[in-house]
C-alpha positions, 0 to 999 in steps of 0.5 A: 379126541386123539389125546383121549384115544391115545391115552386110553390105549397107552394106559390099558395094561397089556396084562389084560391081553394075557388074561383074555388069552388064558380065559379063551383057553378055559373051555379046552380040555386039559388032556393031550387033545388040546396040545397040537393047538398050543403053539398057535394059542401061545404065539397068538397071545405073545404077538398080540402083546408085543404088537400092543406094546409097540403101538404104545411106543408109537402113540407115546411119541406121537402124543409128545410130538403133538404137545411139543413142537420142538420134539415134533421137528426132531422126531420127524427129521432125525429120530427113527425108531422103526417098529419100536420092537428092539430094546434100543428103540424102546429105550429111546422112547423111554428116554424121550418120555423122561425128557418130556416129563422133565421139560414140564417138571424139572425136579422130576425124579424117576422114583416118583412113578412108584408113589402110588404103591401102597405099603401094608402096615405089617410090611412097613413095620418089618422093613423098619426093623430090618432097616434099624438092624442095618443102621445098628451094624453101621454104627457098630462099624463106626465105633470099631473104626474110631477105636482103630483110628485112636489106637493108630494115633497112639491113644488108648481110650479108657473103658469109661471113654469107650462106653461113653462113646458107644452109648452116644453113637448107639443110643442116638435116635434113628432118623425118620427122614432117612428111613422114609427115603429108604422106603421111597427108594425101595418102592420100585423093587417091591412093586415089581416083586408084587407084580411078578407074584401076581403074574406067576399066580395067573400063569400057574392057574392057566392051561399053559402050564399043561402045554409047556410043563418043562418050560413052566417048571424051569420058570417056577424054579428060576424066575426069582433068581432071574428077576428078583435077585437083581436091581430091576428098577430102571434108571433114567438112561436105561429101561432094563439093567444087566442081564435083562437087556440080553434076555429081552433081545434073545428071548423076546425080540428074536421070537417076535421076529420069527412069528411076525415075519413067519421066518420059521416057514421059509428060513428054518430060523431056529436056535443053533446048537450053541444056543441050545447048549447055553446054560440060559436057554431054559429062559427061551419060553413063553412064561419068561416072554410074558413076564418081560412084556408085562414088566416093560408095559408097567414102567411105560404106563407109570411114566405116561401117567406122570407125563399127563398129570 
C-alpha cells in the first residue's frame, strides 16, 4: 500500500501545482487592485512546490530503504539529508537513486531516462541534415590533415590521387548507427528545451506577468541564454551543471529559507547591496524559481520510473 502511495506522489509532477496556482488567480482582476496580494500568492505557490519536491526526496529514500536492506542500514546509520532542501542534499538523493537503479540493472545508462521522448519526423529530418553537414566538415578536415601529413613527409600527391582520396572519403555512406547514437545523446537536451517552452507559455498567460512585469521581461529576454545555451542534461554524479548549481542555491534555496522560516519578519533577511549590484541579480525572481523546480522534478520523475520498472 505504501509503495503505491509513495509512487503516485513521486510521479505527480509539481508542474501541476504551478498550474493550479495560476488557475486559482484567474478570477482576480488584472488591475492594480490585485497587486497587494501578489507576493502572498507567489510565495504560496513557490513554497508548495519546494515542499512537494522535498517530500519527494524523502519518499524516494524511504522507498529505496524499503526495497534494499543494505541501503536502509546506511540511510539510518550515516546518511543525513536534513530537509532535502539544499542542492547538496538533492544531489545526494539523486546519486542514491542512480546507484539503486544500477544495483537492479548494471548496464543502466542515464540517457535511458529520455527514451520515451518522441521526436517529430520533421525534426528528425532536419537533425539528420545538420548532422550530415557536421560529418562532412569532419571529413574535409580529415582530407586536409592527410594532405598536410603527406606534404610534411615530402610526398606530393598528384591531382588524380587527391581526387581519388577525396572521393573515397566524401562518398562513403554515413553511418546510420552513429546518427542514432547522436539522436539518443541529444534527446535529453531536446526534452528539456521543449519543457522550457511549455513552462514559458504557461507563465506568459498568467497574471504573474502583470504582477511582476520587470521580472517577467528579464526572464523572457534571458532564459534562453541562461538555460538553453549550456549543457543542461545531468551527469551520473551531478544533478545540475555549472552556473545552474549557483542559481539554485542563490535564487531558489535562499528564498525558500526566507519564506519557510519567515526570516524576513524578524531578521531583515534581505539581499545586501553587493547582491543587488550583481549582474545576475535579475534571475532572483519567481519565474526562474518555478522553472528550476519543475526541471529538477522532471529529472527525478524520469529516474524513479526507471527504478520501479
